[in-house]
C-alpha positions as CSV (number, residue, x, y, z in Angstrom):
1,X,32.6,-15.1,1.0
2,X,29.7,-13.0,-0.4
3,X,31.1,-9.9,-2.0
4,X,30.6,-6.5,-1.2
5,X,28.7,-5.8,-4.4
6,X,26.2,-8.5,-3.5
7,X,25.7,-8.3,0.6
8,X,25.4,-4.1,-0.6
9,X,22.3,-5.5,-3.2
10,X,20.9,-7.7,0.2
11,X,20.6,-4.9,2.5
12,X,18.7,-2.7,-0.4
13,X,16.4,-6.1,-0.6
14,X,16.3,-6.4,3.0
15,X,15.7,-3.0,3.5
16,X,12.3,-2.9,1.3
17,X,11.1,-6.1,2.7
18,X,11.7,-4.9,6.1
19,X,9.6,-1.6,5.2
20,X,6.9,-3.9,3.4
21,X,6.5,-6.1,6.9
22,X,6.1,-2.8,8.4
23,X,3.2,-1.2,6.4
24,X,1.5,-4.6,6.0
25,X,1.6,-5.3,10.0
26,X,-0.2,-1.4,10.2
27,X,-3.1,-2.6,7.4
28,X,-3.8,-5.7,9.5
29,X,-3.8,-3.5,12.7
30,X,-6.0,-1.4,11.0
31,X,-8.5,-3.6,9.8
32,X,-8.8,-5.3,13.2
33,X,-9.5,-2.0,14.9
34,X,-12.2,-1.9,12.2
35,X,-13.2,-5.0,13.4
36,X,-12.4,-4.4,17.3
37,X,-13.0,-0.3,17.9
38,X,-9.9,-1.3,19.6
39,X,-8.2,2.1,20.5
40,X,-4.8,1.3,22.0
41,X,-4.3,-0.9,18.7
42,X,-5.0,2.1,16.8
43,X,-2.3,4.6,18.6
44,X,-0.1,1.4,18.0
45,X,-0.2,1.9,14.0
46,X,0.2,5.5,14.5
47,X,3.0,5.3,16.3
48,X,4.8,3.2,13.9
49,X,4.8,5.3,11.4
50,X,8.5,6.4,12.6
51,X,9.9,3.1,11.8
52,X,8.6,3.3,8.5
53,X,10.0,6.9,7.8
54,X,13.1,5.5,8.4
55,X,13.0,2.7,6.4
56,X,12.4,5.2,3.3
57,X,15.1,7.4,4.2
58,X,17.6,4.7,4.4
59,X,16.5,2.8,1.5
60,X,17.1,6.2,-0.8
61,X,20.8,5.8,1.6
62,X,21.3,2.9,0.6
63,X,20.6,3.2,-2.9
64,X,22.5,5.7,-3.6
65,X,25.5,4.8,-1.6
66,X,25.2,1.3,-3.6
67,X,25.5,3.6,-6.9
68,X,28.1,5.6,-6.1
69,X,30.3,2.6,-5.0
70,X,29.6,-0.4,-7.7
71,X,28.1,1.7,-10.5
72,X,26.1,-0.8,-11.8
73,X,24.3,-1.6,-14.8
74,X,21.6,-3.4,-16.6
75,X,19.6,-5.1,-14.1
76,X,20.8,-4.4,-11.0
77,X,20.1,-0.3,-11.7
78,X,17.2,-1.4,-12.6
79,X,16.6,-3.2,-9.4
80,X,18.2,0.1,-6.8
81,X,16.4,2.5,-8.9
82,X,13.0,0.3,-8.6
83,X,13.9,-0.3,-4.6
84,X,14.1,3.8,-4.1
85,X,11.0,4.2,-6.2
86,X,9.1,1.5,-4.3
87,X,10.1,3.1,-0.7
88,X,7.6,6.2,-1.0
89,X,5.1,4.1,-2.2
90,X,5.5,1.7,0.9
91,X,5.7,4.7,3.0
92,X,2.1,6.3,1.5
93,X,0.6,2.7,2.6
94,X,1.9,3.4,5.7
95,X,0.9,7.5,6.1
96,X,-3.1,6.0,5.1
97,X,-3.2,3.3,7.1
98,X,-2.2,6.3,10.2
99,X,-4.9,8.0,7.8
100,X,-7.7,5.6,8.8
101,X,-6.3,4.9,12.7
102,X,-6.6,8.8,13.1
103,X,-10.5,8.1,11.3
104,X,-11.2,5.5,13.3
105,X,-10.4,7.1,16.7
106,X,-12.5,10.2,15.8
107,X,-15.5,7.6,15.3
108,X,-14.5,6.7,18.7
109,X,-15.6,10.0,20.7
110,X,-19.1,8.9,20.6
111,X,-20.4,5.4,20.7
112,X,-18.5,2.6,18.8
113,X,-20.6,1.5,15.7
114,X,-18.7,-0.9,13.5
115,X,-18.3,0.8,9.8
116,X,-20.8,-0.4,6.9
117,X,-19.6,-4.1,5.1
118,X,-17.7,-2.5,2.0
119,X,-15.3,-0.4,4.3
120,X,-13.5,-4.2,5.6
121,X,-14.0,-5.0,2.6
122,X,-12.5,-2.5,0.2
123,X,-9.3,-2.5,2.8
124,X,-9.3,-6.5,2.6
125,X,-9.3,-6.2,-1.2
126,X,-5.8,-3.4,-1.1
127,X,-4.5,-4.8,1.7
128,X,-4.3,-8.0,-0.7
129,X,-2.8,-6.3,-3.1
130,X,0.0,-5.4,-1.3
131,X,1.2,-8.3,0.3
132,X,0.9,-9.9,-3.7
133,X,2.9,-6.8,-4.8
134,X,5.8,-7.5,-2.3
135,X,5.9,-11.6,-3.5
136,X,5.9,-10.0,-7.3
137,X,9.0,-7.9,-6.4
138,X,10.7,-10.6,-4.9
139,X,9.9,-13.0,-7.5
140,X,10.0,-10.3,-10.0
141,X,7.3,-11.7,-11.6
142,X,5.9,-8.8,-14.2
143,X,2.4,-11.4,-15.0
144,X,1.3,-10.8,-11.7
145,X,2.2,-7.5,-11.4
146,X,0.0,-7.0,-14.2
147,X,-2.9,-8.8,-12.8
148,X,-2.6,-6.8,-9.7
149,X,-3.1,-3.4,-11.6
150,X,-5.8,-4.7,-13.3
151,X,-7.6,-5.9,-9.5
152,X,-7.0,-2.0,-8.6
153,X,-10.5,-1.3,-10.9
154,X,-12.4,-3.5,-8.2
155,X,-11.2,-1.6,-5.5
156,X,-12.6,1.5,-7.1
157,X,-15.6,-0.1,-8.3
158,X,-16.2,-1.1,-4.5
159,X,-14.9,2.3,-3.5
160,X,-17.5,4.3,-5.7
161,X,-20.6,1.7,-4.4
162,X,-20.0,2.8,-0.6
163,X,-19.5,6.6,-1.6
164,X,-22.8,6.5,-3.1
165,X,-24.2,4.9,-0.8
166,X,-23.1,6.8,2.2
167,X,-24.2,9.6,0.5
168,X,-27.7,8.4,0.6
169,X,-27.8,7.2,4.2
170,X,-26.4,11.0,5.2
171,X,-29.3,12.6,3.2
172,X,-31.7,10.2,5.3
173,X,-30.4,11.0,9.0
174,X,-27.8,14.0,8.5
175,X,-27.5,13.8,12.5
176,X,-24.9,11.1,11.1
177,X,-22.7,12.9,9.2
178,X,-20.1,13.6,11.2
179,X,-19.8,9.3,11.4
180,X,-20.5,8.4,7.9
181,X,-18.4,11.0,6.7
182,X,-15.3,9.1,8.8
183,X,-16.4,6.2,7.2
184,X,-15.9,7.6,3.3
185,X,-12.5,9.2,4.0
186,X,-11.8,5.4,5.9
187,X,-13.1,4.0,2.3
188,X,-11.0,6.5,0.3
189,X,-7.6,6.2,2.1
190,X,-8.2,2.0,1.5
191,X,-8.8,3.1,-2.0
192,X,-5.7,4.8,-2.1
193,X,-3.6,2.2,-0.5
194,X,-4.6,0.3,-3.4
195,X,-3.3,2.7,-5.9
196,X,-0.3,2.7,-3.9
197,X,-0.4,-0.9,-4.6
198,X,-0.7,-0.5,-8.2
199,X,2.2,2.1,-8.6
200,X,4.0,-0.8,-6.8
201,X,3.7,-3.2,-9.5
202,X,4.4,-0.6,-12.5
203,X,7.9,-0.5,-11.0
204,X,7.9,-4.3,-10.5
205,X,7.0,-4.3,-14.2
206,X,9.8,-1.9,-15.1
207,X,12.7,-3.8,-13.4
208,X,11.8,-7.0,-14.9
209,X,11.2,-5.8,-18.5
210,X,13.8,-2.6,-18.3
211,X,10.8,-0.5,-19.8
212,X,8.5,1.9,-18.1
213,X,4.7,1.4,-18.2
214,X,3.4,4.7,-16.3
215,X,0.4,6.3,-17.9
216,X,0.6,3.3,-20.9
217,X,-2.8,1.4,-20.8
218,X,-2.6,-2.4,-20.1
219,X,-3.4,-4.7,-23.0
220,X,-6.3,-6.7,-22.5
221,X,-6.6,-9.3,-20.0
222,X,-5.4,-12.9,-21.3
223,X,-8.7,-14.7,-22.2
224,X,-9.3,-17.7,-19.5
225,X,-9.5,-21.2,-21.0
């Protein structure tokens, strides 16, 4: 029979994975909305946010309850702290998916025009970072977590390139300002998803190594042989 300590710890992990799955589903759905202009699917993303919010509250409750009941130490305490700190990052990822869905619905008020290619590209990069950082959390893989942090630079590069390009389009065609500004905002929310994946990766490193790495520059990536 599993000890209460272990079953309570598993409950926290399962809730984090449930929350991550919901957030990832919302990211997958907004990617489909970007491609298709499916307004009903955009509304589904918005409606799902309540479930993601509930998961965050449940992780906080379970984590607090675990500390009070079991007085964990060392890696077990770090796991609970990391889970409680990862949950807000997942909640913000869900919020940004909702923001994307809302702006896409706003664009759909007129004739649907698919966003420029770099908008879904930025979202795809950020989505991959989220998936990989959850895998790093499960595997307690600090090496992978550091690699995810470095990948955020590419998301930033794509966003600022898109921003400059769309600003030029607005100058050339001011009548499209509403639609083009909405695309900039969608890309901005996608870029923030990458930021949240980076924050979660920092918590994974803390979980594995026992030291905070926020605001600490990463060492250079190892050279490929």
